[in-house]
N, C-alpha and C positions, 0 to 999 in steps of 0.2 A: 579285451576282444579280438586279437587274433589268437587264442586258444580257439574263439567260439569259429573262426575262418577255418582255421584248421582241423576241426572234428567236424564240419559240416564237409570239406574237401574228403577228409578219413569215409565219413558219411555214404561218399558217394560212391566211392571208390568199392565202400563194403559194399552198396546195395548192387554196384556193376557185376560184384562178385556172386551175391546172392543168384543176382538172374544168369547168372553165367551158372551157377548150382543147379538150379529148377531146371534150367532148358536141358543141362547134361543128365541128371537122374530122369526127366520125362523120358530122352533118349532111350536112357538106357530098360526103363520100364517098360518102352515098344519094343525095344529088342528082346525081354525076357516073355514078350505074348505068349509064342506056342511054347514056351518050356513048362514042364510040367516036371510033379514032383516035390517032396518037403524042404530041400534046399532052394528051388527054384521059389517055393511060394515065399521061405522066411527071405530070402533076398528082397522080394517083391514087397513086402510088408516093408523094411526096413526102409528100401527107397521109397517109397508112399511115406513114412514117417517122416523122414529126411526132406520133401517134399514140403507136406504141413508146415514143419519147423521155418524151415527156408519163406514162406511166404509168410511167415506169422511175422515173422524180425521183420519182412522185408516193408509191411506193411502197417507194422510200428516205427521204422526209422522214417518211413512218408508221413506217419501221422504228425510225429516230432521235428519234422522238416517243414510241416505249412503248419504249427506253430510258432517256431519260433523266425518263423518269414512273416505273420501275422505281429507277433512281438515288435519284432523291428520298423514294421511300417505302422506300428500304435507309435513306438519311440520317436519316430523320425517327424510323423505331424503331427505328435506331442511339442518338440522341439521347435517342427518351423511357427504351429500357431503363437508359442509365446517368447519367440526371437525373431520375427519375420525377418526385419533388415537385415539381422543377422543371417538368415536360408537368402535375402536374394543376395549379397554379396557373396556368398559362397557360391550360388549359381554362377552368376556373374564371373569369377575368377575361374570356377573351372568351366567355362565357353571358351575365357582368354587361352588359356591352355592346350585347352584339345582344338583348337585353333591355330596359336602358333604349332604344335605339333601337325595339323596338318598339315597349315604352310612349307614345313620343310620338307617336307614328305614328297612337293611336285617336287 
């Protein structure tokens, strides 16, 4: 289960990296706006391809994260419906722990 959390954290960092990459590539495209010539055109095409690829990967990661969130919510719902008293006890224990931690901070 902790592997899933680590994967989610890595995906979050990768998502941030992809957003940064897209922003940098778009900035590069804007700076190439007035440039002409074959080399500039090839660079522009490569940057555009990179942006498309990064956007596609980011979209895929967002879809995966959404699916995992829905799966976790369904699993939690099934557990609570199957074990209502255990869920109440867990919630009460969590409330006591949070209350104890908050009372120590003051």
